[in-house]
N, C-alpha and C positions, 0 to 999 in steps of 0.2 A: 543610085537612092534601090536598096536589093531590103526586099521581105519574104519570109524563110514560115512559111504556112504551117498551120502548127500539122504532128501527122495527126492519124486516131487507130489507133487502137480496131478491128475488124471488130466483135466485139462488141458497135455503138448501138445507139439510138435514132432514131428516122433525127425526132430533132435535130438533137447536135450531132446526125452527112450532113443534115440540111444548114445548118450552121456554118459549116465550115466550107457548104456549095454557095452559098448566100455574101461569105467571106472573098470565095477564093472570084468572083465571077462582080464582084465592084473592088478588088483589088484590081485591079488586072483589068482594068477602065481607069486608073491612075495611070498619067504622062511621067514617062519619064524613074518608073516603076521595073524591076526587074523581081520578075514573082520567079522563088524555088519552091519546089512542091517534090515533098520528103514520099512516098514509095517503099511498097514492100516493105514498116521495118517492126522490130520480132517486137513486142508488151507483154511486160508480167500486167494483167490483170490496162493499168492504165498507163503504167509507169515503163516507158523502154529496160528490154532486158541489157544487162553488160553488149551481152550482142549486135542487140536495135540500135544501142549509140553509139557501137563501132562503128550500124548501119550509114547513120543520119552524118556524122562526121564526114565519113567515100564521100559520100553523095552532096556536103556538098563543096570538097571542094575543089569534085568534079566541074559542079553547076558553077563557084566564083577562079576556075584554073591556079587556085596556090591552097598551099598549106596554112590549113584554119590553128594544126593543131599546133602552140608555142614551143620553142627549140626545150629539148632538153625532157617532156612531157610522154611515156610513152605509156599505148596501150596497159599496161600493170599496174596505171597508174586510175585507171578506173573502179571504183567499186559497187559491189552489186550495195551494198546500205543507202536508203531515200533516203534524203535531203543529208547525208551529209555534208560538216564541214559547210551549209550552208547557212548566211545567217537571214532574219526573219524579214520583211523589211514592211509596216502595211502605214498604209495611205490615210491621211486624215481627209477626212472631205466625204465632195460628192462624187461615184463613184463613174460619172459622165464628164465630170468641166473641170476644173482646174481652182474651179474658186474650194476654201478649208475650209468653209461653216460646216459648224458641227452636225449628221449626217447622218445618219443609219445606211444611208444610199443613195440613194437623188436626193438632189435639192430640189423645192418646186419648179423651179425655171425650172428645168432637168426634164423632170416628170409633167409639162405642165410643156411641154416639145415632148416628149414625148404616143401622147392625143396626138398627136396634126401631123405625127408620121407616117407615110404610104404604107401598109405594113402588103399589099398584097406578093410583090413576088417574094417574100421571103415564109409565105401562105402554099403557090404558086411551088414552088423548090421545092416546101417541104409535104403537099400532097402527092407528087412527082417520084421524091422519094417514099415514105413509105407506102406507094405502089410496090414499085419495085425491087426491098426488104418485104414487103408482105403480101404478095398479089393477092387480088380475091379468086376465087375461090371455083370458080360451077358449080354447084351441086347438084344443078334441073340438067345435067345436061345429055340431049339427042346420044353424042358421040361418042362417049363415053361412059359401058357398065358397070364402072368402079362404083361409082358418083353412088348419094343416098342422097334420098330423097324423104330428108328429115322428117315431117308432117303426116309421109304413112306408114312408116318403120311397126312393125309389128315390136309389141311387151316381146320378154325370153318367157311367160308360161304360158302368151297364144294365149287368153281370154282376153275379154273387151277389160276397158275402164269400169261398165257399171258391172260388168261378173262380180268385177273381182269385192261388187267395196258390197253388193249383195247376197255374195258366197262369207262372209266378216260372220262370228256368235257375237261380234259382239256387239253391230253394230245396229238398232229398229229402227223401226222406218214409222 
């Protein structure tokens, strides 16, 4: 059995990146599952470009060591129109299990089960991803003279706040 990890555009949020990392780590723990990770796919927003689709198919062909495109299909068959000739499929029922009972998202059983799930690993991955994507800036570093101490920054006019208020003609004490 194989599992192709979803590839992500480079402009994702830390939350989306952390979810992808979590999914990859969890799927790799499963026995008898070949995990395929696609790399360097070109995107237009959140959708692969025509070139990105070609890159995906090439990587899948290499991963499975066989041609996945049907005989007779040509590169010219690719379309730049999103969802062209795609038939929508709507799932009825819970998004977490197979029950078809009416619910807008999760059934009560899945909601109750979700409350007991340990999310520490996901939160750790999210914190690590946020730190990698948006490292903290040390504004009071002694080693870097370009850093700014925001608390001691002079205002543009060179006056302190009390002088500014008292010089205002409309201000009466």
